[in-house]
C-alpha positions in Angstrom: -0.1 -0.1 -0.2 1.5 3.2 -0.8 1.6 6.5 1.3 -2.1 7.7 1.8 -3.7 11.2 3.1 -4.4 10.8 6.7 -7.6 12.9 6.0 -8.9 9.9 3.6 -8.9 8.0 6.9 -13.1 8.2 7.7 -15.3 7.3 10.2 -19.1 7.6 9.5 -22.1 6.5 11.3 -25.4 5.3 10.1 -27.3 7.9 12.3 -30.8 6.4 11.2 -30.4 2.9 10.8 -31.3 3.1 7.0 -27.9 2.0 5.7 -27.0 5.7 5.1 -23.3 6.4 6.0 -23.0 10.2 7.3 -19.1 11.2 8.0 -18.1 12.1 11.4 -16.9 15.9 10.8 -14.8 17.4 11.9 -12.4 14.7 12.9 -8.4 15.3 12.9 -7.6 12.2 13.9 -8.2 9.1 13.7 -7.3 5.2 14.6 -7.8 1.7 14.3 -6.7 -1.2 16.4 -7.8 -4.9 15.8 -7.1 -7.5 18.4 -7.7 -11.1 18.8 -7.0 -12.7 22.5 -5.6 -16.3 22.1 -6.8 -19.0 23.5 -3.7 -20.7 25.2 -3.7 -24.5 25.1 0.0 -25.3 26.4 0.1 -28.6 28.8 2.6 -30.3 30.2 3.1 -32.4 26.7 3.8 -29.4 24.7 7.0 -29.6 22.9 10.0 -28.4 25.2 7.5 -26.4 26.9 6.7 -23.9 24.2 3.4 -22.4 24.5 0.6 -23.6 22.0 -2.7 -21.4 21.3 -5.8 -22.8 19.6 -6.4 -22.0 16.1 -10.0 -20.1 15.5 -10.5 -19.5 19.2 -10.7 -16.6 21.0 -12.5 -13.1 21.4 -11.9 -10.6 18.3 -12.6 -7.1 19.0 -11.6 -3.9 17.2 -11.2 -0.1 19.1 -11.6 3.2 17.2 -10.2 6.6 18.4 -10.3 10.0 17.1 -9.8 13.9 18.2 -11.4 16.9 16.3 -13.7 19.3 16.6 -17.4 19.6 16.2 -18.5 21.4 13.3 -22.4 22.0 14.3 -24.9 21.5 17.0 -26.4 18.5 15.3 -23.1 16.6 15.2 -22.2 17.7 18.9 -26.1 16.3 20.0 -25.7 13.0 17.9 -22.7 11.8 19.4 -23.6 12.9 23.0 -26.8 11.5 22.8 -25.3 7.7 21.8 -22.7 8.1 24.5 -25.1 8.9 27.3 -27.9 6.6 25.7 -25.1 3.6 25.6 -26.8 3.0 22.5 -25.1 0.6 19.5 -24.9 2.0 16.6 -23.2 0.9 12.9 -20.4 2.5 12.0 -17.6 2.4 9.4 -13.8 3.1 9.1 -12.5 3.5 5.4 -9.0 3.4 4.9 -8.0 4.2 1.7 -6.5 1.6 -0.8 -7.4 -0.8 2.3 -11.0 -1.3 2.6 -14.1 -0.8 4.4 -14.6 -2.6 8.1 -18.1 -2.0 9.0 -20.2 -3.4 12.4 -21.8 -2.6 15.8 -19.9 0.3 18.0 -20.5 1.7 21.3 -18.5 4.6 22.2 -16.9 3.9 25.8 -15.1 7.4 26.3 -16.5 10.9 25.1 -14.2 13.6 26.4 -13.8 17.4 26.0 -11.0 20.1 26.1 -10.0 23.1 25.1 -6.7 25.5 25.7 -7.1 29.5 26.6 -6.0 30.4 23.1 -7.9 27.2 21.0 -11.0 26.1 20.2 -12.6 23.1 22.0 -12.0 19.4 20.9 -13.4 16.3 21.6 -11.7 12.6 21.9 -14.2 9.7 21.3 -13.6 5.9 21.8 -15.6 3.3 20.5 -15.7 -0.7 21.0 -17.1 -3.2 19.0 -20.0 -4.9 20.1 -21.0 -7.9 17.7 -19.1 -8.8 14.2 -17.4 -7.2 11.9 -17.3 -7.0 8.0 -14.6 -6.0 5.9 -14.9 -4.8 2.2 -12.2 -4.4 -0.3 -11.9 -0.9 -1.9 
């Protein structure tokens, strides 16, 4: 994969449940972390005491985080509402020249901060809440 522009890494949410995804506006930084917790099946018969892992077992998770500035009251209200209601919504993370990761996520952290000589910024953290799909683009 050749170098890509960071601004092309997009976070989108299906805010109505109709399958129409809109970009979370004002985001300056975004990151995705995919994880798979292994199931250790090491036992007394493991060759030379080396750890053995059970293939295809374990828990897979995805975490998304980002920071930015809210561009309008509606975007702020939507995200804030999801957090306070503990809502699980379908989200997409579009990774340029890689693909689209899509599925249910819950907002697990919402932070606001500001410098005396700057704008108010927010930090958003999402955790996967079910199976995710991957579509090559």
